[in-house]
C-alpha positions as CSV (number, residue, x, y, z in Angstrom):
1,M,14.6,-10.6,-7.1
2,T,11.8,-9.7,-4.8
3,E,8.6,-8.1,-6.4
4,Y,5.7,-6.6,-4.8
5,R,2.1,-5.9,-6.1
6,I,0.0,-3.4,-4.4
7,S,-3.5,-2.5,-5.4
8,C,-6.4,-0.5,-3.9
9,G,-10.1,-0.9,-4.3
10,A,-13.0,1.2,-3.3
11,V,-11.1,4.4,-4.0
12,S,-12.0,4.7,-7.9
13,P,-14.4,3.1,-10.4
14,I,-11.8,0.1,-11.1
15,P,-8.9,-1.2,-8.7
16,L,-5.8,0.8,-9.0
17,R,-2.2,-0.6,-9.1
18,I,0.1,1.5,-7.0
19,T,3.1,1.2,-9.2
20,E,5.4,4.0,-7.6
21,A,5.3,1.9,-4.4
22,E,5.9,-1.2,-6.3
23,K,9.0,0.5,-7.8
24,L,10.2,1.6,-4.4
25,L,10.1,-1.8,-3.0
26,R,11.3,-3.9,-5.9
27,G,14.5,-5.9,-5.0
28,K,14.0,-5.3,-1.4
29,S,14.0,-8.5,0.7
30,T,13.9,-6.6,3.9
31,L,11.2,-4.1,4.6
32,T,12.2,-1.4,7.1
33,S,9.6,0.8,9.0
34,S,10.7,3.6,6.9
35,L,10.3,2.0,3.6
36,I,6.7,0.9,4.7
37,E,5.9,4.4,5.6
38,H,7.2,5.7,2.3
39,A,5.3,3.0,0.3
40,A,2.2,3.8,2.4
41,E,2.4,7.6,1.5
42,L,3.0,6.7,-2.1
43,A,-0.4,4.6,-2.1
44,V,-2.2,7.7,-0.6
45,E,-0.8,10.1,-3.3
46,A,-1.8,7.7,-6.0
47,V,-5.6,7.6,-5.3
48,N,-8.3,10.1,-5.3
49,P,-11.5,8.8,-3.5
50,I,-14.7,10.6,-3.2
51,T,-17.0,11.0,-0.3
52,D,-20.2,9.2,-0.6
53,V,-22.8,7.5,1.8
54,R,-20.4,4.6,2.6
55,S,-17.4,6.7,3.7
56,S,-15.6,9.9,3.5
57,R,-12.6,10.9,1.4
58,E,-10.5,11.4,4.5
59,Y,-11.4,8.0,5.8
60,R,-10.6,6.2,2.7
61,L,-7.3,7.8,2.5
62,E,-6.4,6.9,6.1
63,M,-7.5,3.3,5.4
64,I,-5.3,3.1,2.2
65,R,-2.4,4.2,4.3
66,E,-3.2,1.9,7.3
67,L,-3.9,-1.2,5.1
68,T,-0.8,-0.6,3.0
69,K,1.3,-0.7,6.1
70,R,-0.4,-3.7,7.7
71,S,0.0,-5.7,4.4
72,L,3.7,-4.8,3.9
73,M,4.3,-5.8,7.5
74,L,2.7,-9.1,7.0
75,C,4.8,-9.6,3.8
76,Q,8.0,-8.8,5.8
77,E,6.9,-11.3,8.4
78,R,6.4,-13.9,5.9
79,I,9.6,-13.3,4.4
80,E,11.4,-13.7,7.6
81,E,9.7,-17.0,8.1
82,V,11.0,-18.6,5.1
83,A,14.4,-17.1,5.3
């Protein structure tokens, strides 16, 4: 069975696992664009970043969304390479 692990750093005092997105993707050997979008939204909902001198809350949320999507697209590419 295919398993995914998603974690986010720089959005809380410790890195966070995004377990709801992991559950959504569990067992999926093909990641569709809609699944990737949904997982990215679950990642955004799971974090509660602050604004500080390094970046704003809004920027961090957008980066969580974008980097989750990019990472999952890369996973899909690698799955297709080995298939």
